[in-house]
N, C-alpha and C positions, 0 to 999 in steps of 0.2 A: 505494500500500500504505501503512495504517492507521504509527502510529509506535508503536499497543501491537502490533502484529504484527511490527515489528521490534525491539519490545525483546523478544518472545519466542525471536525469531531468535538476537536479540544473546546474550540467557541461554543457550542451546543451544551455542554457539559458545564461551563464556567456560567452562562445564562443560568443552565437549571438549575446551580449549585446556589444562584443568587437569589432565584426566584425561592429555593427550599428556606432560606438563611432566611426573605424577609416574610417569609410564613410563620417561621419561628416565631420571630419576635412580635409579628405584628398581630397574628391571631388571636393568642392567647388573651388580650387585652377588649377583644371583643366580646359583649357577655350578655346574656338574656336568658328570659324565666327558663328556670329547669327544673325538673322532678325527676327523682329516685327514688324508687323502692328496696328493699331488700327482705329476705325472710330468714328470719332468727331464731334460733341462735347462729352465730356463724363459727362456732370453737361444738363441737359436739358434746352433748354430756359425757361424761365416761363413768367415771365410778359412782360419784356423787352427782345430785340433784341439783347444782349450782355452777353456772359456767359464766365466764365476763364475755362479752362480743364487742369488737370495735369497729367504727365505721366513719371514713373520712369524708368531708365534705369542702370541695374544692374552692380556690379563694374566693372569699365575694368579699365585695365591697365596705367601706365604714357604712355604717347606719344604716343599714341593708340589713332587711325582715327574712330569721330564720325558721322556717315554719316545720315544728318534729309533729307527726303521728302515726301511734303507734295501735294497732289494733289487733284483735284476736288474743291475747292472753288471759290468765288466770289470774282475777282477783290476789291484788295485792303480792305480786309475784315478780314484779318487775323495779330495780333503783336504775334510774336515769339521771348522766352529767353530760353537759353539753359545754364544750369547753374550747379555746382557742389553742390550734399547733403549727407544726412547720408543713412547710409542703413535702406531700409523700410522705407525714408523720403520721401519727395519732399517740405522740404523747405530749399528755397537758403541759401547756405553756400559759401558767399566769393563776387565776384565780378563776371557775368557776364560772359561765352562763345562767346556767341550771342545773342543779339537782332536783328531784323528783321520785315521790314514790308513788303511783297511779293507785288509786280505790277501788276502781273499778276493773273493767275490761276493756276499756279504751282510754285514747286519751289523745291529745292535741293542744299543743302551748305557741308560741311564739317568740322567740330569744331576737334582739336586735345584738349587728356584728359591733361589736368594739373597735375596730381596725381593719383595714384590710388586709384579709390573709388568710387561709385555712381553718377549717373546725374540723373538732371530731366530736363524737357518740361517744360514749361507753353507757352498755346498758348488762348491767347486770342481773341474768334469770333464774330463778329457783322453782324447786317446784319440776321440775321438767317439764317446762312451760315454753311453749312456739310463738311466735309473735311476728307482726309485719310492722316493718317499719318505710315509713315514707318520708321523705327529708325534701322540702323545696327552699330555691333561694333562687338567686338572678347570680349565676357565674360562666364562665367561658366554655362552652364547649370543645374547646380547643387547647383546654388546662395543659392537656400529656402533652402536649411539642415543646415545652419548655422545656423536658429530660431530653429533647437533642442540639442544645442551643452547643455542646460541645461539637459531635458530629456533622452539623450545619457548619461550622466557623472552617473545620477539617477538609472536610468539603468544599468549601471556597479558595481555602489554599490551593490545595492538590488539582482542582483544576485551573483557577491561576497561575499554577508554575506550568502547568501540561500545557496553557495557551501559547505562555510566553516562551516556551522552546520550543516548540512547534511552527511559531510564528516566526523567526530566527529560521529554525530549517529549512521552514517553508523559503524566506528567501533567496536564502543559500542555493537551495535547489533551481530556485527561478533563472538568479544569479549563471549557475551555471551553466543549465539549459541553454540560454539567451548566446554565451560565450562560445558553447558547442556550434549552435549553428549558424552563429559568424562567422566558424573557423569551417563549416564544412562549405558553407557559402563561398569563402573567399577561395577554398581547395579547389572545388568545382570552376571559379575564373578564372583560375590558377591554369586548370588543366586544358580552358576553352582556350583559350590564349595561347598556351603549349600546342594543341593540335593546329591552332591556324596558323603557328611562326613553321610548323611542321608541313602543314601546306602548301605554304610557300616555299621552304627550302626544297620539298622535294619535284621534281623537274623532271617527265617525261625521258629515256633519251632520245627520242624521233624529235621530240620539241627541241632540244640540243643541236642535233644533226642540223635540222632545217636552220636552227640562227644562225649554229657556223656556217653554215652554203651560202644564206645571205650576206653574213658580214664577210665571205671569199671573193661575191659576183662582184 
């Protein structure tokens, strides 16, 4: 494959890498109302009747409402905690936004985000009860793209280096082909001139004889 073909391929790869990079940076800032549901517990009961389930809420802007709804559980069988956390984590950071033990078999409430960050929900369930957790708020459906920031930077760098290299290589190839074409053209002109000279010098014996005869006459 010629260097010019590789240059076109590398340019396309570089354009795609830039598109991917800006998507990774920009799309997580697009936020819209979202809702997610989870059947629990997420950690099965083993030897005992108690288990802890953790659920992640993607980053929510400050002063936004987070609606927590839990259904289909036994009475007084859940302890619920809502707290701020880091991205990709469900470890509590700071005081809880909510701590509740519902008395019925269904529960719904709203909490307000204190700052722009991710949040988590811990549910301790007893007596082997099951439940349906629904979380509603406003976050980006593309929040997971942030984990691709480092690969996106590496992709842009690699594609940029490849584009730079093959651009220089393609220019060298073009210069070489141009020089080769000119050399072939010059060689062809030289051959033509040589043939003309040879035709001028090549005179038949009869013609020479005729000329000599005329000179003698």
